[in-house]
BAFI-3210 file (N, C-alpha, C; in Angstrom, 3 decimals, decimal comma, padded with zeros to 6 digits):
// residues 240
n [1|2|3|4|5|6|7|8|9|10|11|12|13|14|15|16|17|18|19|20|21|22|23|24|25|26|27|28|29|30|31|32|33|34|35|36|37|38|39|40|41|42|43|44|45|46|47|48|49|50|51|52|53|54|55|56|57|58|59|60|61|62|63|64|65|66|67|68|69|70|71|72|73|74|75|76|77|78|79|80|81|82|83|84|85|86|87|88|89|90|91|92|93|94|95|96|97|98|99|100|101|102|103|104|105|106|107|108|109|110|111|112|113|114|115|116|117|118|119|120|121|122|123|124|125|126|127|128|129|130|131|132|133|134|135|136|137|138|139|140|141|142|143|144|145|146|147|148|149|150|151|152|153|154|155|156|157|158|159|160|161|162|163|164|165|166|167|168|169|170|171|172|173|174|175|176|177|178|179|180|181|182|183|184|185|186|187|188|189|190|191|192|193|194|195|196|197|198|199|200|201|202|203|204|205|206|207|208|209|210|211|212|213|214|215|216|217|218|219|220|221|222|223|224|225|226|227|228|229|230|231|232|233|234|235|236|237|238|239|240]
n.u [003,545|002,198|-000,035|001,207|002,243|-000,123|-001,050|000,979|000,758|-001,748|-001,271|000,477|-001,223|-003,085|-001,517|-000,854|-003,348|-004,914|-003,119|-002,590|-002,156|-003,162|-006,120|-008,179|-011,063|-013,102|-016,116|-017,530|-020,243|-021,996|-024,009|-025,042|-025,532|-023,332|-020,480|-017,604|-015,363|-012,945|-010,197|-007,585|-005,064|-002,655|000,585|002,874|006,141|008,224|007,105|006,562|007,454|005,811|003,588|002,745|000,745|-000,050|-001,550|-004,087|-004,873|-004,752|-007,091|-008,932|-008,335|-009,323|-011,972|-012,324|-011,262|-008,904|-005,651|-003,180|000,151|000,721|002,552|004,088|005,984|005,705|004,005|003,323|001,730|-001,333|-003,588|-006,872|-009,243|-012,288|-014,464|-017,876|-020,404|-023,032|-024,629|-026,488|-025,474|-024,313|-026,360|-029,343|-032,663|-032,955|-030,883|-029,106|-026,737|-023,440|-020,086|-017,198|-014,592|-014,619|-015,287|-018,064|-021,024|-023,107|-023,719|-025,563|-028,900|-031,767|-034,556|-036,636|-037,999|-040,110|-039,275|-037,109|-034,544|-034,004|-031,230|-029,686|-027,248|-025,456|-022,575|-019,706|-016,308|-013,984|-011,308|-011,229|-013,099|-011,871|-009,839|-011,327|-012,719|-010,667|-009,692|-011,705|-011,141|-009,538|-010,773|-010,518|-008,200|-008,597|-007,538|-004,932|-005,583|-006,939|-004,879|-003,330|-005,022|-005,010|-002,842|-003,607|-004,853|-007,803|-010,301|-013,419|-014,781|-017,327|-018,676|-021,140|-023,593|-025,777|-027,389|-026,886|-029,278|-029,649|-027,250|-024,486|-022,100|-018,882|-017,992|-019,240|-019,565|-020,394|-022,250|-023,373|-022,662|-020,285|-018,861|-017,266|-016,089|-014,507|-013,063|-011,897|-013,060|-015,781|-019,118|-020,868|-020,647|-020,656|-020,980|-023,316|-025,756|-028,021|-029,290|-030,531|-030,969|-031,646|-033,778|-033,051|-033,584|-036,222|-037,418|-036,902|-038,215|-040,857|-041,206|-040,897|-043,081|-045,103|-044,753|-045,353|-048,041|-049,071|-048,556|-050,217|-052,714|-052,728|-052,813|-055,268|-057,034|-056,548|-057,437|-060,147|-061,006|-060,541|-062,350|-064,738|-064,672|-064,825|-067,351|-068,895|-068,359|-069,443|-072,175|-072,713|-072,298|-074,434|-076,588|-076,273]
n.v [-031,047|-033,475|-032,929|-032,499|-035,024|-036,396|-035,218|-035,894|-038,636|-038,957|-038,120|-040,159|-042,377|-041,668|-041,784|-044,477|-045,784|-044,592|-044,238|-042,024|-038,539|-036,964|-036,869|-037,006|-036,996|-037,290|-036,804|-036,681|-035,784|-036,155|-034,624|-036,614|-038,643|-040,188|-040,947|-040,057|-041,296|-040,800|-041,139|-039,844|-041,093|-040,361|-039,834|-037,880|-037,629|-038,213|-040,024|-042,169|-044,799|-046,017|-046,619|-049,289|-050,722|-051,887|-054,065|-053,412|-051,688|-053,218|-054,638|-052,967|-053,036|-055,497|-054,901|-053,410|-050,875|-048,244|-048,122|-045,970|-044,782|-042,067|-039,272|-036,443|-033,423|-033,285|-035,320|-038,882|-041,670|-043,207|-043,135|-043,808|-044,661|-044,583|-044,953|-044,583|-045,648|-045,086|-043,396|-044,824|-047,315|-047,316|-046,750|-047,001|-047,797|-048,023|-047,140|-046,012|-045,066|-044,832|-046,082|-044,403|-045,384|-048,153|-049,991|-050,062|-051,191|-049,524|-046,029|-043,968|-042,940|-043,238|-041,602|-042,235|-040,548|-039,631|-037,421|-036,466|-037,619|-037,913|-037,765|-038,752|-038,650|-040,030|-040,046|-041,645|-041,849|-044,322|-043,817|-041,095|-041,203|-042,812|-041,141|-039,007|-040,360|-041,134|-038,665|-037,704|-038,720|-036,946|-034,527|-032,503|-031,214|-029,250|-027,022|-027,798|-029,963|-028,766|-027,386|-029,539|-030,918|-029,200|-029,924|-031,970|-032,859|-033,264|-033,875|-033,732|-033,636|-032,463|-032,415|-031,140|-031,240|-029,618|-027,291|-027,962|-029,352|-029,693|-029,653|-030,325|-029,099|-027,572|-025,593|-023,887|-023,268|-020,261|-020,827|-023,062|-025,615|-026,823|-028,327|-028,472|-030,376|-029,842|-032,062|-031,878|-029,831|-029,990|-030,126|-032,220|-035,832|-036,933|-036,841|-035,136|-034,770|-033,651|-033,936|-033,253|-035,069|-034,735|-036,577|-036,661|-038,073|-038,931|-036,439|-035,210|-037,083|-036,692|-034,039|-034,422|-036,124|-034,372|-032,356|-033,803|-034,397|-031,792|-031,125|-032,963|-032,080|-029,518|-030,176|-031,519|-029,473|-027,671|-029,213|-029,551|-026,890|-026,396|-028,210|-027,147|-024,747|-025,693|-026,862|-024,615|-023,207|-025,037|-024,933|-022,274|-022,362|-024,007|-022,369|-020,480]
n.w [110,474|110,574|108,949|106,499|105,994|105,593|103,240|101,419|101,558|100,459|097,834|097,050|097,211|095,268|092,964|092,897|092,787|090,725|088,735|087,166|086,499|084,691|083,070|080,419|078,856|075,940|074,195|071,079|069,239|066,210|063,533|061,914|063,630|064,230|066,333|068,248|070,604|073,103|075,394|077,393|079,392|081,561|083,095|085,013|083,676|085,413|087,110|085,594|085,692|087,475|086,126|085,183|083,707|081,254|080,493|081,302|079,323|077,073|077,088|075,962|073,264|072,517|072,496|070,273|070,321|069,589|070,656|071,555|072,192|074,369|074,497|075,756|076,368|079,045|080,000|080,072|078,698|077,722|074,906|074,279|071,865|069,871|067,077|066,436|064,310|064,749|067,401|068,714|069,102|071,560|073,262|075,234|076,430|079,108|080,807|083,641|085,255|083,946|083,452|082,517|081,801|081,901|080,009|079,553|077,982|077,249|077,161|077,064|077,858|075,950|074,498|072,047|069,256|066,462|064,925|066,395|068,676|072,166|074,182|077,173|079,801|082,541|083,871|085,298|086,457|087,083|087,747|088,597|090,632|092,531|093,356|094,440|096,461|098,149|098,827|100,444|102,887|104,048|104,701|106,582|105,981|104,003|102,584|101,917|100,339|098,228|096,988|096,269|094,483|092,375|090,961|089,421|086,257|085,246|083,160|081,352|078,150|075,969|072,787|070,763|068,062|068,230|070,512|073,970|076,237|079,066|081,736|084,022|083,635|084,139|082,553|079,717|076,256|074,367|072,349|073,387|072,647|073,137|075,831|079,039|081,709|084,654|086,525|088,980|090,210|090,887|092,161|092,083|092,055|089,576|085,958|084,081|081,517|078,895|075,598|072,247|069,177|065,800|063,629|060,626|058,259|058,597|058,858|056,335|054,765|055,606|054,774|052,016|051,422|052,139|050,205|047,896|048,385|048,349|045,697|044,403|045,354|044,255|041,543|041,447|042,210|040,140|038,024|038,678|038,612|035,940|034,815|035,731|034,343|031,726|031,732|032,102|029,723|027,940|028,581|027,831|025,129|024,387|024,933|022,985]
ca.u [004,188|001,168|-000,831|002,038|002,292|-001,425|-001,113|001,891|000,215|-002,840|-000,650|001,002|-002,379|-003,644|-000,637|-000,927|-004,678|-005,417|-002,007|-002,566|-002,430|-003,842|-007,209|-008,909|-011,989|-013,862|-017,159|-017,955|-021,426|-022,201|-025,397|-025,493|-025,655|-022,081|-019,882|-016,213|-015,049|-011,528|-009,708|-006,138|-004,686|-001,201|001,231|004,100|007,210|009,067|006,443|006,145|007,798|004,715|002,462|002,981|-000,587|-000,354|-002,591|-005,374|-005,204|-004,905|-008,481|-009,682|-008,094|-010,253|-013,302|-012,352|-010,710|-007,535|-004,827|-001,912|000,965|000,549|003,788|004,356|007,161|005,416|003,274|003,490|000,614|-002,038|-004,824|-007,797|-010,278|-013,148|-015,494|-019,145|-021,219|-024,261|-024,643|-027,414|-024,686|-023,987|-027,538|-030,398|-033,828|-033,029|-029,586|-029,103|-025,376|-022,439|-018,693|-016,500|-013,382|-014,737|-015,843|-019,524|-021,607|-024,011|-023,378|-026,659|-030,297|-032,373|-036,002|-036,736|-039,182|-040,088|-038,494|-035,866|-034,282|-033,410|-030,211|-029,227|-026,144|-024,966|-021,316|-018,702|-015,013|-013,356|-010,065|-011,487|-013,827|-010,909|-009,157|-012,264|-013,015|-009,523|-009,551|-012,707|-010,554|-008,748|-011,576|-010,085|-007,067|-009,182|-006,675|-003,852|-006,156|-007,221|-003,605|-002,898|-005,865|-004,653|-001,780|-004,228|-005,571|-008,869|-011,367|-014,289|-015,219|-018,460|-018,909|-022,458|-023,972|-026,836|-027,269|-027,201|-030,528|-029,311|-025,937|-023,822|-020,743|-018,241|-017,761|-020,041|-019,303|-021,519|-023,274|-023,865|-022,382|-019,017|-018,917|-016,108|-016,221|-013,261|-013,421|-011,325|-013,767|-017,199|-019,891|-021,484|-019,690|-020,939|-021,159|-024,706|-026,180|-029,106|-029,286|-031,383|-030,474|-032,779|-033,827|-033,216|-034,216|-037,676|-037,836|-036,922|-039,278|-042,121|-041,261|-041,109|-044,475|-045,933|-044,659|-046,095|-049,464|-049,392|-048,586|-051,443|-053,835|-052,688|-053,258|-056,707|-057,728|-056,451|-058,296|-061,544|-061,281|-060,620|-063,604|-065,808|-064,622|-065,308|-068,806|-069,467|-068,276|-070,383|-073,519|-072,781|-072,411|-075,780|-077,496|-076,146]
ca.v [-032,241|-034,490|-032,578|-032,718|-036,467|-036,786|-034,757|-036,706|-039,990|-038,893|-038,081|-041,491|-043,248|-041,284|-042,280|-045,927|-046,259|-044,093|-044,305|-040,888|-037,200|-036,327|-037,671|-036,112|-037,773|-036,465|-037,388|-035,773|-036,306|-035,479|-034,507|-037,874|-039,581|-040,872|-040,459|-040,404|-041,289|-041,024|-040,623|-039,861|-041,381|-040,169|-039,500|-037,104|-038,512|-038,655|-041,131|-043,106|-046,169|-046,565|-046,889|-050,594|-051,325|-052,035|-055,075|-052,735|-051,045|-054,270|-055,091|-052,097|-053,513|-056,608|-054,319|-052,628|-049,544|-047,984|-047,731|-045,364|-044,166|-040,620|-038,734|-035,027|-033,010|-033,369|-036,515|-040,132|-042,555|-043,835|-042,562|-044,852|-044,004|-045,436|-044,280|-045,303|-045,244|-044,525|-043,259|-045,824|-048,491|-047,216|-046,167|-047,930|-047,121|-048,297|-046,893|-044,990|-044,544|-045,586|-045,809|-043,970|-046,126|-049,539|-050,772|-050,202|-051,342|-048,415|-044,777|-043,013|-043,326|-042,589|-041,581|-042,068|-039,952|-039,710|-036,315|-036,296|-038,475|-037,223|-038,582|-038,266|-039,449|-039,814|-040,772|-041,564|-042,400|-045,036|-043,157|-039,882|-041,561|-043,299|-039,972|-038,269|-041,151|-041,053|-037,294|-037,469|-039,154|-035,854|-033,323|-031,452|-030,520|-028,802|-026,107|-028,585|-030,793|-027,910|-027,141|-030,803|-031,258|-028,330|-030,587|-032,988|-032,358|-034,251|-033,171|-034,412|-032,691|-032,900|-031,594|-031,478|-030,493|-028,681|-026,821|-028,887|-028,991|-029,546|-030,220|-029,794|-028,782|-026,444|-024,556|-024,075|-022,251|-019,349|-021,479|-024,192|-026,870|-027,369|-028,314|-029,014|-030,663|-029,919|-033,074|-031,526|-028,652|-030,285|-030,409|-033,533|-036,915|-037,526|-035,957|-035,315|-033,870|-034,084|-033,236|-033,812|-035,286|-034,771|-037,682|-035,935|-038,929|-038,848|-035,059|-035,019|-037,944|-036,010|-032,881|-034,937|-036,577|-033,162|-031,700|-034,635|-034,178|-030,444|-031,181|-033,672|-031,179|-028,447|-030,768|-031,791|-028,174|-027,146|-030,041|-029,231|-025,555|-026,540|-028,899|-026,173|-023,795|-026,370|-026,994|-023,277|-022,909|-025,938|-024,354|-021,042|-022,747|-024,524|-021,223|-019,792]
ca.w [109,921|110,399|107,780|105,313|105,764|105,031|101,854|100,610|101,477|099,492|096,512|096,763|096,966|093,964|091,908|092,848|092,429|089,453|087,780|086,258|086,999|083,577|082,521|079,517|078,029|074,993|073,358|070,011|068,556|064,925|063,081|061,308|064,748|064,511|067,574|068,538|072,028|073,405|076,673|077,618|080,771|081,556|084,349|084,854|083,227|086,526|087,785|084,542|086,053|088,269|085,229|084,570|083,571|079,826|080,344|081,455|078,056|076,064|077,078|075,056|071,896|072,283|072,320|069,039|070,520|069,145|071,790|071,132|073,237|074,501|075,057|075,583|077,133|080,475|080,379|079,332|078,996|076,613|074,384|073,831|071,062|069,055|066,282|066,342|063,167|065,315|068,856|069,242|069,478|072,984|073,905|075,618|077,012|080,552|081,425|084,683|085,385|083,194|083,801|081,305|081,419|082,343|078,894|079,607|076,658|076,978|077,826|077,022|077,898|074,786|074,277|070,601|068,669|065,003|064,375|067,138|069,828|073,298|074,836|078,471|080,334|083,897|083,736|086,352|086,074|088,186|088,134|089,373|091,845|093,511|093,906|095,274|097,649|099,051|099,323|101,484|104,145|104,596|104,531|107,503|105,381|102,746|101,851|101,329|099,281|097,079|096,319|095,678|093,350|091,259|090,209|088,582|085,083|085,060|082,428|080,394|077,123|075,151|071,600|070,221|066,851|068,612|071,884|075,055|076,917|080,479|082,089|085,210|083,192|084,823|081,542|078,500|075,246|074,142|071,525|074,188|071,936|073,618|077,285|079,738|083,133|085,407|087,512|090,286|090,710|090,715|093,360|091,897|091,806|088,274|084,802|083,652|080,444|078,019|074,314|071,196|067,820|064,867|062,666|059,373|057,239|058,811|058,585|054,878|054,242|055,873|053,879|050,664|051,319|052,172|048,896|046,940|048,652|047,869|044,222|044,011|045,633|043,261|040,283|041,556|042,202|038,778|037,178|039,001|038,077|034,483|034,519|035,962|033,238|030,516|031,868|031,891|028,289|027,266|028,776|027,071|023,716|024,197|024,913|021,697]
c.u [003,151|000,324|-000,053|002,121|000,994|-001,496|-000,229|001,399|-000,945|-002,297|-000,160|-000,130|-002,993|-002,823|-000,751|-002,270|-005,114|-004,380|-002,003|-002,767|-003,014|-004,878|-008,089|-009,764|-012,806|-014,891|-017,585|-019,087|-021,667|-023,669|-025,933|-025,602|-024,398|-021,426|-018,437|-015,980|-013,561|-011,230|-008,196|-005,904|-003,168|-000,708|002,468|005,251|008,078|008,453|006,065|006,434|006,695|003,523|002,693|001,667|-000,976|-001,456|-003,979|-005,819|-005,352|-006,354|-009,330|-009,516|-009,061|-011,676|-013,379|-011,852|-009,308|-006,753|-003,474|-001,155|000,733|001,778|003,899|005,623|006,974|004,828|003,629|002,365|000,005|-003,252|-005,652|-008,934|-011,082|-014,171|-016,720|-019,940|-022,508|-024,155|-025,554|-026,712|-024,382|-025,140|-028,558|-031,541|-033,897|-031,683|-029,715|-027,727|-024,405|-021,047|-017,911|-015,398|-013,427|-015,412|-017,343|-020,072|-022,453|-023,606|-024,576|-028,012|-030,996|-033,897|-036,210|-038,071|-039,074|-039,190|-037,179|-035,780|-033,651|-032,483|-029,808|-028,144|-025,843|-023,726|-020,424|-017,403|-014,395|-012,106|-010,327|-012,239|-012,882|-010,178|-010,073|-012,587|-011,878|-009,374|-010,543|-012,192|-009,845|-009,480|-011,102|-008,924|-007,480|-008,247|-005,536|-004,354|-006,441|-005,950|-003,116|-003,689|-005,589|-003,570|-002,339|-005,008|-006,612|-010,068|-012,171|-014,841|-016,357|-018,657|-020,194|-022,746|-025,055|-026,659|-027,646|-028,475|-030,281|-027,937|-025,472|-022,362|-020,192|-017,944|-018,547|-019,743|-020,556|-022,628|-023,849|-023,686|-021,112|-018,952|-017,674|-016,470|-014,825|-013,531|-012,830|-012,070|-015,272|-017,861|-020,497|-020,411|-019,892|-021,065|-022,561|-025,059|-027,289|-029,062|-030,187|-030,577|-031,678|-032,650|-034,108|-033,837|-035,736|-038,211|-037,934|-037,995|-040,638|-042,294|-041,555|-042,542|-045,414|-045,940|-045,435|-047,593|-049,902|-049,480|-049,855|-052,666|-053,900|-053,197|-054,771|-057,502|-057,719|-057,375|-059,768|-061,926|-061,401|-061,904|-064,789|-065,872|-065,167|-066,825|-069,505|-069,484|-069,248|-071,813|-073,699|-072,986|-073,813|-076,781|-077,461|-076,816]
c.v [-033,323|-034,220|-032,836|-034,191|-036,959|-036,415|-035,611|-038,144|-040,042|-038,890|-039,462|-042,459|-042,963|-041,870|-043,785|-046,426|-045,813|-044,184|-043,132|-039,582|-036,365|-037,300|-036,739|-036,953|-036,839|-037,305|-036,327|-036,434|-035,480|-035,494|-035,813|-039,003|-040,411|-040,233|-040,919|-040,275|-041,545|-040,570|-040,804|-040,110|-041,332|-039,737|-038,675|-038,056|-039,038|-039,801|-042,241|-044,552|-046,836|-046,952|-048,186|-051,341|-051,453|-053,060|-054,452|-052,102|-052,056|-054,732|-054,237|-052,529|-054,636|-056,117|-053,426|-051,211|-049,454|-047,472|-047,237|-044,841|-042,657|-040,074|-037,252|-034,686|-033,262|-034,703|-037,715|-041,072|-043,127|-043,017|-043,697|-044,173|-045,016|-044,587|-045,181|-044,756|-044,595|-044,480|-044,292|-047,129|-048,497|-046,552|-047,248|-047,140|-047,297|-048,138|-045,788|-044,334|-045,436|-045,161|-045,520|-044,915|-047,587|-050,413|-051,031|-050,278|-050,136|-047,193|-043,850|-043,683|-042,562|-042,707|-041,247|-041,472|-040,031|-038,635|-036,085|-037,309|-037,623|-038,177|-037,940|-039,202|-039,040|-040,676|-040,575|-042,164|-043,079|-044,327|-041,969|-040,195|-042,058|-042,139|-039,233|-039,027|-041,067|-039,655|-037,002|-037,899|-037,998|-034,520|-032,178|-030,645|-029,951|-027,916|-026,859|-029,436|-029,975|-027,642|-028,399|-031,119|-030,379|-028,964|-031,647|-032,329|-033,409|-033,569|-034,127|-033,361|-033,299|-031,906|-032,066|-030,687|-029,447|-028,296|-027,902|-028,422|-028,741|-030,156|-029,660|-029,485|-027,589|-025,300|-024,891|-022,931|-021,406|-019,993|-022,728|-025,543|-027,553|-027,198|-028,970|-029,223|-030,736|-030,828|-032,804|-030,359|-028,812|-030,560|-031,806|-034,593|-037,577|-036,424|-036,203|-034,301|-034,513|-033,280|-033,965|-034,047|-035,443|-035,948|-037,097|-036,782|-038,869|-037,454|-034,818|-035,881|-037,273|-034,801|-033,323|-035,383|-035,381|-032,447|-032,472|-034,423|-032,806|-030,412|-031,864|-032,784|-030,058|-028,951|-030,998|-030,493|-027,577|-027,909|-029,707|-027,855|-025,594|-027,201|-027,953|-025,168|-024,421|-026,542|-025,665|-022,936|-023,771|-025,400|-023,106|-021,347|-023,270|-023,381|-020,520|-020,601]
c.w [109,630|109,164|106,503|104,978|105,135|103,562|100,966|100,494|100,503|098,077|096,117|096,435|095,605|092,834|091,764|092,331|091,046|088,356|086,815|087,000|085,874|083,036|081,709|078,581|077,150|074,254|072,351|069,244|067,296|064,507|062,509|062,334|064,983|065,733|067,686|070,031|072,221|074,828|076,756|079,100|080,826|082,927|084,063|084,550|084,371|087,308|086,807|084,897|086,868|087,396|084,473|084,407|082,104|079,597|080,473|080,146|076,922|075,969|076,143|073,603|071,544|072,041|071,085|069,180|069,916|070,350|071,275|072,342|073,212|075,217|074,731|076,371|078,626|080,906|079,513|079,716|077,750|076,196|073,805|073,078|070,260|068,328|066,204|065,163|063,642|066,832|069,503|069,599|070,969|073,753|074,215|076,241|078,526|081,253|082,473|084,758|084,633|083,638|082,540|080,873|081,845|081,294|079,029|078,183|076,279|077,797|077,986|077,217|076,780|074,819|072,812|070,201|067,159|064,403|065,123|068,275|070,929|074,041|076,163|078,997|081,763|084,028|084,953|085,809|087,275|088,684|089,036|090,655|092,933|094,168|094,869|096,560|098,657|099,636|100,436|102,857|104,847|104,464|105,420|106,936|104,030|101,938|101,178|100,165|098,030|096,283|095,618|094,419|092,139|090,386|089,255|087,446|084,710|084,420|081,558|079,450|076,306|074,016|070,930|068,949|067,120|070,082|072,898|075,751|078,404|080,720|083,422|084,900|083,965|083,860|080,278|077,538|075,023|073,318|072,185|073,490|072,425|075,135|077,881|081,199|083,733|086,602|088,893|090,925|090,521|092,054|093,289|091,639|090,450|087,218|084,263|082,568|079,619|076,735|073,323|069,923|066,906|063,905|061,285|058,266|057,353|058,502|057,085|054,225|054,416|054,957|052,449|050,443|051,306|050,835|047,836|047,112|048,140|046,345|043,721|044,217|044,606|041,919|040,303|041,487|040,803|037,832|037,415|038,468|036,557|034,061|034,668|034,808|031,964|030,558|031,605|030,413|027,514|027,375|027,958|025,584|023,419|024,106|023,566|020,580]
res [m|k|k|s|l|k|v|f|s|l|l|f|i|c|l|l|l|s|s|c|v|k|y|d|a|t|i|s|v|n|k|d|h|s|m|d|f|s|f|i|s|a|i|k|k|e|y|a|s|q|m|n|n|t|e|d|y|d|k|y|k|d|e|g|y|i|v|d|s|y|v|t|d|e|y|e|g|y|k|v|s|k|h|y|v|s|i|d|e|v|s|s|t|d|i|d|t|s|t|l|t|d|n|d|d|k|l|f|n|v|k|k|g|f|f|k|n|t|y|s|a|k|l|v|s|n|d|t|n|e|i|m|d|k|s|s|m|y|e|e|d|s|e|e|l|k|e|l|m|k|q|f|d|l|k|f|n|l|n|l|p|y|q|v|k|t|s|n|a|t|s|i|s|e|d|k|k|h|l|v|w|d|l|t|n|m|k|d|p|y|i|e|f|t|f|d|l|y|n|w|n|n|i|w|l|t|i|g|i|g|l|i|i|l|c|i|l|a|f|v|i|k|y|l|l|g|t|k|h|r|l|y|m|f|k|e|n|i|k|k]
***
């Protein structure tokens, strides 16, 4: 009975603190360096009356996010999304850890190069951290907690144009471009990954300059060979 009370109290705390049993965040990065970010925060419909936190989502509107209602047969909540023209809008050279759902200005640490930039991230979520922190209070009831956590759908998804370099994802596609973190089944308390984006403008510029140089060299070589031939013919004519 005591263990059951602990489990039910944990469930109640999770519902009150996180206000969601479904959390699904997605970052999609494109070859042109643009990026889309979104997250879904929802709760089972039978607990929807406990989700009276519309003011928490209004703050995202002030930051330029799009906030839509999220309703399915099973869940009810909100979807928050935003498109970035460039990933550099949310990147810096001195970022360590960022919070996914706390309106952090920067998400990525970037090392810029001429031909490619390397981006790394170490992300945490307040919602999931609260759940994990509370669950640590009941470590002795591990089996009950495991069963309880199965009821939560907490995921982070990453879609990349090129293969990921490093990550602690719980699932990675064969082409290493699509990654999923099951936040209820992670050893680390954070999401971590590194990837490259190519600076195609610089690459094409370098290729263009190289082609121009090759054309100039070809013209010079052709001109010199032609000059040498003309000198040879001039000497031959003098001999005659």
